[in-house]
DRENKOL-375481 format. One record per residue: residue in one letter; y, x, z of N, C-alpha, C in turn. Coordinates in pm, whole numbers, plus 50000, padded with zeros to 5 digits. Atoms other than C-alpha are relative to their C-alpha. Layout:
AYXZYXZYXZ...
//
This chain:
M498814995750075489365308253731499914994949856A499975006050133490365290553412499995010749891E500044990750111489545307853087501324999749924P498754999850078492555319152882499844992149871K500045008050122493435296952589499805008949878K500214993050127492285307452245500914993849895Y499025004650097494835305351967499615004249858I500084996050141494755305251587501364997549937S498705001250067497725308951354500004988249903Q499865010550101499055282951114499335004249870Q500634994950122497835305050831498484998650007E501455001549984494305304850969499594985249993L500285014450004494395267051020500034994949856A499835004750137495545262350661498795002849912K501204996750079492295277950535498934989150013H501015010449974490295248650678500464986749941N499475012150065491435222650424499174995749880K500875003450112488455218150194498834991550048A501165008249966485555193750184498925008750063G501004992149928482955205850433500605009450103D499314991249904485575224750636501404994650024L498745007049977488335202150768500435001250146W499424998849867490425211651069501424994349997I498625004849987493615195051189500515003650140S499374997749870496065200751470500674987150045I499325011549940497175172751701500595004550132Q499244995449884499835182051952499515013650050G500314986249968498815218551939498535003150020K501434997849986495065213651980499344999249863I500674999350130492715221851690498694992250006Y501195008550005490045196651594499275002049866N500844999150119487155200351349499524985849966V500305014050034486955166151177499104999049877T500854999750119484515176350903498994988650000D501035010349992481715153351019500584986050018W499355013049973484155125651115500354992749871T499655006450127484945119350748498974989549959K501065009350039481615101050715500144986450066T499915012749926482475074450974501434996450040H498615002949966486265075751004500394986249950P499665013650043487475039250997501044999549889G498974999650103490415049150778499555006749872G500514993350119488185066550525500225015050007Q499924985549997487945103250438501305005449942L498814994750066491115106350227501125004050096P498954995549907493615106850518499685013450064L500394987349939491635135050680500045011349898M499984989850106491255153750351501445004249968N498634997250042494955150850268500825007350106L499234993849891496185162650609499295011950062A500764988849944493545189350675500765013149984G499374986850005494735224650749501425000350049Q498625000549951497955214150918500104990950122D499775008749885499475195751212500134985649951A500005014150040498865158151187500374991050117S499705007349876500315147151521500694986749975D499225012350021502845121751395499194989649924A500855009450075500405106351146498964993850093F500995005249905497805103151422500634989650091L499315009449913500305086251651500314987049928A499615011850076501365062551376498834990449979F501125008450040497885050051291498994996850110H501035001849898495975051551619500604995050132P499575004449867496335032651949499665010450105G500244990449893496255050852280498535001950030T501434999149970492535043352316499275010049909A500664990850094491775066452022499985014350052W499914986349951492735097752217498705004750064K501234996049929489495097252416498915004749904H501024996150098487505102052095500235014149945L499684987050058489235134952011499245011650063D500614988849928487525156352274498755005549932R501254995350061484235157752085500235008349875F499684992250119486015173651788500795012650032F499174988649960487965199551987499255013049980T500634987150031487225234951868500145010150112G499734990249895488495251752183501215008649968H498844992250042491455266051992501284991750009H498675006050003495155258952015500815006549888L499184994950109497795263351747501065009650055Q499054989849956499815294951790501424996249959D498585002850028503615290751809500224985449959Y499845014450031503255252751802501364995150049T498685005649967506685236351796500114985949946V499765013750044507945200951754501464998649962S498625001650046511045192651552500714989350082E499225009949926513845172151705499744985949947V500295013150058513105143851462498674994750054S501305004249951509455142851568500044996550148K499875003249857510405143751936500554985950019D499405013449989512605113051889499064989349950Y500965009750054509975095651679498914997150103R501075001849902507305101351943500514992450122R499415007849889509665087952210500034985249965L499975014150042510065056052008498604993950007V501385005049994506285052251973499624997150145A500325001849858505925056652350500734988050059E499215011249949508735031952426499454986649951F500545012550055507325005452193498654996850064S501305002249935503905010352354500204994450140K499725004849863505335005752704500464985450000L499515013750010507044973652590498934990449950G501095008550048503744960952453500194994349862L499695005650132505144955752105498815000749904F501144998850090501944967551937498944989250026E500975010449965499984939852114500564985949984K499385013350009502484911052084500074995649854K500125003950140501464894451759500604986449968G499405012950023503064860351807499004990049943H500855010550057501744829351629500015000249849G499874999150145502314841651276498694998349926V501295000750067498624844651191499534985449992L500415014149998497854808751294500834991949901I499115007250092500874795751103499635003249856S500354996050135499864815650795498724993249953F501255006650038496334801550798500214985049976V499705014250019497684766150837500704997849867V499285001250127500104771150547499055002149882M500974997450107497304785750333499084987949980A500895011650010495034756150414500714988249934V499235011050059497764731250325500205002349850L499784996950141498594748849996498714998549920F501285000950069494914750949903499584985449983A500385014250005494284714249988500874992449900M499115006750095497334702849790499675003949857S500394995650133496244723549493498734992949954L501235007250033492764708349503500284985449970Y499675014250019494194673449536500694997849866G499285001550126496544678449242499095001149879I500914998050114493724690049016498984988649991L501095009750000491064665249120500454985549997C499575013849984493174634149175501174996149911S498895003250089495854635748905499665003849857D500194997050142495834634648526501245006349938S498744994750051499384648248493499925015149980T499974985750027499754682048328500985007150092W498994993949913502874688948536499485001550143V500604998849866500984681848857498995011550003H500974989150008498274705748743500705013750005L499254987449998500844733048680500605002550138L499484998749864502414726049019498885004550094S501154995849919498944729749171499705014749981A500194985750028498604763448999501025008350078G498974993049925501894774249157499705000650148M500355000349857500754763349502498855009450029L501104990749981497534782749458500505014449998G499414986750005499584813349362500705003650130F499334997449872501694809949678498985001650113M501054998249901498494806349880499455014249993W500494986250016497284839449735501005010050058I498994991049942500584855749835499855000650151Q500145000249854500154844450195498695006650043S501274993449966496514855850194500145015149986G499764985650017497744889550068500695006050120W499324994949880500084893350365499015001150116L500984999649890497254884650606499005011449980G500934989150028494844908550435500625013550029H499284987549974497464935950452500095002650149D499834998249855498144930150822498685003350068S501294998049934494464928450916499425013849972G500434986450028493924962350755500715010450083H499224990649919496564978250977499774998250150Y500225002649858495884961651312499164987350013Q500875011449975493694935151469500824987450015I499195012249997495234901451388499304988750075M500765010349930492474881451560499625005050140A500304996749861491164881051917498955010950014T501054989949994488114902651843499875007149865R500204992550123487134928751585499144992149901R500875007850089484414905651449500794988949932L499175010550059486874877151398501015006049902N499074993350090489284901751241499335002949866R500764997450122486574911250992499794987249920V500155012950068485934874450914501304996149930A498695003350059489664869450854500265008549877Q499824991150115489724899650621499224994949879L500845004550110486824887050412500464986649945L499555013250044488164851750402501305000949920A498694999250066491774860550312499965008649876G500024990850113490914888950077498954996749897N501105001450096487504885849915499774985649956C500415013750034486684848749934501114991749936L498925008450050490074832849872500815006649888A499144993250097491834859449664499245008249896G500784992350096489014877849487500295014850001I499644985849989490264911749608499255006050118S500794993549896488034935149807500905005950106I499224994349890489514942650148499645014650020G500414986049993487494974850139500785008549902W499184992750098489264985449821501445001050049W498615000149954492604975249970500235010650106K499834990249892492124996650282499895014249946W500174986850060490895026450079501275004149926N498794997350078493905024349847501225001150090H498765001049921496485015050108500125011150104N499944988749905495565041650364500465012749930A499574988350076495965068150095501494999149969H498575002150028499355053150004500855003450121H499194997749880500605054150362500055014850037I500054985949964499495089950424500845008449904A499334991950102500935103250097501124991949933C498975009150053503875079450057500885006749894N499194995850114505475085149714499735014149950S500444987750066503555116449625499424996249864L500395003850135503095114749249498535002249973D501404997150028499635130049255499044996350112F500875004049890498315117249590500144985150037D499765014149966499785082049624499574991049884P500485008450110497805056749414501004989349958D499035010550033500695031949427501075004549902L499084995050103502675054349191499255004449875Q500824995050111499815061648953499594988549908H500215011650087500135034748688500055003649852I500154995950140499805055048368498764992849944P499004998050106499625043748087501154990149998F498995010550009501835013948173501355003950058F498744996949933504435027748413500025014450052A499774986849939505875061048528501364999550068V498755000349926508555064448795500705013449999S499404986750008509235101148723499495006949874S500384992550120509215123548417498975010950034K501024990349961506995147248618498604995349961L501295005550040504135123948526499715002549853F500214997150142504635133948160499095012249981S500824987950010502715166048236498514997350017S501415003949984499455146448272499395006350126M500504994349875499015156548635498704993250044T501275005149950495735151348816500214991350122S499965008749884495355122249055498965004550100H500934996049895493815133949381499404987850069F500605012449949493055097549461498874995549908Y501015004550095491185088149144499115011449948D500764988250045489905123649081499905000649847R499964999150146490965122748718501425003049955K498694996850055493815133248496500714987249958L499175011350042496645108248444500585003649864S499674995350134496775114548071501234992949943F498805005450064500215110047921499875002449850D500284998650142498965105747566500994991649918P499065007750083500795089747270500074985250036A499995014149962499725054747378500784998050130A499265001049874501025060747732501485002149977R498594997450028504265075047597500684987749939F499445011950063504805044447382500224988950103L499885010549899504145020247670501085003250102V498984996049901506285039847917501404999149940S498705000550065509105040647662500654986350009Y499455013649990509505003147707499644993650133Q500485005349873508364999548067501014991250072H498995008449935511674985048183500024986049941L500075013150065511114956547937498674992950029T501335005949978507424951248011499654998350148F500334999949857507574954948391499684986050053Y500235013549943507934918148484498864992649931P501175006450063505514904848219498675005850049V501254993849951502874930048332499714995750143M500205004349862503434920448696499404986050008C500555013550001502574884648604498485000149986L501444999050021499074896348513499395011550079A500474988249925498774925548759498784997050084R501155003949919496194905948955498695004149934I501224996350072493654913748685499595014250035N500294986149963493924950648773499365000850138L500584999849866493164943249139498564995049998F501395004450015490054923849036499135011649950A500754989050061488924953148822499805011550099Q500104989149903489684979049093499004996750110S500945004249895487714958849350498575002049956F501364998550050484594957549136499665014649973A500244985950030484994993749028499585007750125L500364993249876484865005349390498654995450052L501225005249941482084982449505498765003449918L501144996450085479874991649209499875015049979S500034985550014480595028749239499045006250102K500874992949905478655055349432500755004250126R499234996549880481445059549688499454992550121R500405006649877480705051450048500964988550029V499205011849973481935016050113499414992750120P500525007249884481515001150462499784985249968N500305014250018479884966750456500074995749853R499945002550144479404968050080499464986149964V500625012950033477114937450073500944988650035Q499045010349962479644916350265501134999049898E498894999750095482364927050025499594993249868I500465005650127480324918049717499764985050012V500245014349979479234884349859501334992450003G498695006349996482894876349932500604998249862L499485001050137483884883749573499224989649920I500815010050069480984862449445500474985950036V499485013149957482304833349653501244996449921F498775002750076485694836749483499684996549856W500305002150142484194838949134499094988149976I500675013050015482244807049201501034988750008W499115011649981484974784449336501184999949902Y498815000150086487904795849118499674995449857P500345005250134486204791448776499604985250004L500365014149990484744758248897501244991250009L498765007649986488204746548997500724999049865V499335000050131489664756548661499254991049902S500805008250093486804739048480500224985150019C499735014249975487864706148638501204994949920L498875004150083490964705848417499494994649867P500545007650114490674683848107499785007549870N500154993250130491054709047822500325014850014F499834985449998491254745947732501465003750021G498584996849987495054745647702500494999450144E499585001349860495584733248055499325010450089R500704989849922492954756948190500695013649985L499324987450024494694786448030501355000450072M498695000549933498124775448157499855000950151F500234999649856496694770448506499775014350047V500304986249964495314805748518501265008749990V498804991950020498514821048378501054997150107V498995003649899500794801848616499595005050138S500434995549866498694809448925500125015150012F499874985449998498594846448833501485004150002A498584996350011502314847448744500724998050132V499365002349870503384832149076499635011150097T500424989049913501324858149260500655013149959G499314988150048503104883949045501255003250080I498844997749913506074879349278499665010650105Q500424990549897504114898349541499835014049944H500164986950062503254926349301501365006649977V498644994850015506954930049224500525005050133Q499514996149867507734931249596499455013650042F500584987049964505324960149649500695011449925C499374989650081506974979549367501445002750043L498604998449961510534973249487500155009650117N499904991849879509794991049815499885014949974H500294985850022508905024049647500455005749865F499774994650133509605027249274501325007449987S498684993750015513285036149311500305010150110S499784990749889512855057749621499625014249960S500274985950026512485095549645498515002649983V501404996450025509255109849502499865015250006Y500264985649999507625144149521498615002449944A501324996150048504635162549381499335009050103G500724991949903501945178149595499454991750114P500625007249889499985168749908501024996650108P499115003249888501595152150211499975011150103T499934989949894502705174750494500234993150133G499935006449870502365166450860501245003250080N498864995949917505435184750989501304993149962D498805007750033507905161350818499634985549975W500525013650013506155128050865501134989749994F498925009849994509245108250963500895001049877E499094998150113511385123350689499414994749870K500635004450125508885116650408499894984849995Q500145014649999508295080750516501354993149981A498675005950014512015073450543500545001449858K499464997550135512895088950208499234992449891G500835006150104510035072350020499934984950004T500095014549986510695036450123501384993549990L498765007750014513315009350068499834986650070D499985013149935514064979950296500704989749912I499355011150069515034946050155500754991850105S499215007749903517874929650348499814985149972S500205014450015517164892950410500134993450136P499915007249872517754866250677498614997450057S501295001849932515014859050930499224988249945W500725011650050514204825450773499265003049869M500724996150121512984844250463498845009550029D501094990949966510434865050654498674995549940W501245005250057507644842250527499835004649855F500044996450141508554851850170499645014749982H500224985550013508484889550226498795004950079G501174995949923505544890150467500275011250099G499654989349907507434913750697500265013349932L499884987150066507404941250437501385002549943Q498614996650032511114937950373500495011050093F499734988849910511184961950669499005011249969Q500974990350049509314987950468500105013350072V499824987449927510815018250644499324998950136E500585002149868509845004250982498474998949992H501455001850015506394994350858499305013349975H500634987150029505655029150725500045009350121L499924991649881506785045751046499124994850113F500815006249894504935021151271499044990049936P500885009050075502085006951058499174990650087R500785008749912500294992351362500854988950061L499105009749938503334971651460499884986549929P500075013350063502854934151401501314996549929R498825002750083505234920751138501114992650076C498985007349924506984898151393500865009250085Q499244990549919508214929551573500895009249916L499294990350084509634948351273501504997950002R498555002549996513034931351280500605005150131K499504995649869513374939751650500205015150007V499924985449988512764976951605500905006249894S499184994750109514904980651293501255007450048P498804992749953518114990051484499685013850056F500384987049944516265018251663499705010149890V500314991250113515015032451334501285004249930Q498724996850064518495030351180500765010450082E499304990749912519935048351481499405014149992L500664986950007517345076151461500305006849867C499684994350132517945080951088501435005349997K498604995849997521685082851145500185012650083K499904988549911521275107851429499595012949930H500544988150065519315131851208500415001149853N499474999550137521265125850885498924997549894L501055004050094518295109750714500374986749936P499645012750066518595081450461499264988350063Y500645012749965517905045950573500324990749884N499765007150125517535029050237499794985050018C500085014549986518244991850234500854993549891A499275006950106519304967849958499594985449998S500355014050016519354930949879498824998949902F501125002150091516414916249688500455001949856W499464998650135518584914649377500235014749965M499694986050030519804950549403498735008649997A501264992650004516274962949475499364998549862N500495002050137515254947649143500815008249901V499134992150088518234964248976499635014850009F500374985949981517314998049126498685003249930T501304997950062513724994349009500124999949848Y499795000850145514794983948659500675012849950N499294988050043517205013348635499115012450006T500944988749990514525037848753499044999949881L500945001150112512065025048495500685002849866R499284997950126514695025148220500345014749980A499644985850010515815060648298498805008349957V501214992650037512235073548276499564996249859A500365004550135511615052647964500805007749895L499164992750095514545069347787499615014749993Q500484986250002513245103547892498705001049920A501264999850073509835094647750500245000149849R499695000450144511445087947411500525013449950D499434987250040513015122547411498995011450003V501014989549994509775141747462499725005049859S500274994350132508975165547174498764993849937N501095006150077506555154146903499894985150027P500025014349969507485117446936499014992549913I500895008650076505265089346820500674996349868P499405004150127505805080846451500784987050017K499115011249978508695056846440499844989349892N499935010950095508885023046276501264992250026L498745007549986511604996946247500164994450141V499915005249864510744981346584500395011150096W499654988549917510845015746747501485003249988E498604996650022514225023146591500924989950066A499135010449945515674989746697500065000750152L500044999549854514514992247058500585013050053N499504987149956515365029247082501515000549992T498555000250014518905021346973500654990550100H499375010549921519544989747171499294997250132G500785003449878516884989847449500625005150124
//
């Protein structure tokens, strides 16, 4: 005779949400994932942020069907009392099941091969232009091609962090290190740590690192309260310097994006040299060393300091296009304060993202992330499938009266500029303003 099921309430589950005591619910079953934080492939932050609540939709979004067999060892023997599923979640789970049956999560196309070929061609042309030409204009063109190569490597690094882009896990790891660490100088380990937190807590001001850019940018006046970042474990101090910079953020946004790559270099080293647990730390560091050998050597082949400086600035500025693209998808969308919640997964992802409308022949430029809503709802879906599933997502949003945000590339830039400008003007109105000077007065009047 089967033993009767044991139940715990939502209130009891909510108590297990602290380091050393992490429980989650997946489809009504309660799992103790405390020890799993040490080896969880997605890192400990997703488990920490969703602990003490139902995480069914998030689990479905990030894990293939083969992951279910690993859950049994974490089962506590308890079930969630009065477990219910919203109509939105039911429809979302049906879509996940349908896409799985159609094999969309496994059909990756030939995009990866094409991307590597394009990257190789751009890299070879850049090398040829530097080593075989004395023309300054050719050197600057080579810098631009190198920047576009970095953009393509960024798309590959992003994809390989979400799903296996190569035939085996080992080859996928090689592709990650090559596209991220060796060619771009950005730690794939840092990228996954940062990006997983972003996906779980999409557009949470204090949990999503992609919105935590104080002192340079603030997308909401709520950041003026110097809230604590639960990603960086530090206060996002809105001090006089931050207030001054934020006051003109709509004017500095594009110039800063041209040099945003420097921040990614710094973040990569900061993580790898920290005491945090970093899988394959030695591989990551060796990959970065490879980059910091070949890139300075390449720049040193230019004839003088002026050309070397212009080469670095142009290559960074071209890559800045990608940094702008990442911001367009979220800066003007709905934000909130507090931890992510598992019972409104679909709603939070839809409200916090913005699609960029574009023809299919421009997919190479956007890396598939013009379908940002679809990507956040189905992060394991290869980019070549995102356009196909877009109508289904639009239909589901319409059915449940949820926003499906979409704009042209131009209008997305306008929305982002307007968001930054609105917050900038609010920053100028905060009490005890920074001592004004003539430049302040001029910009405050006409900016």
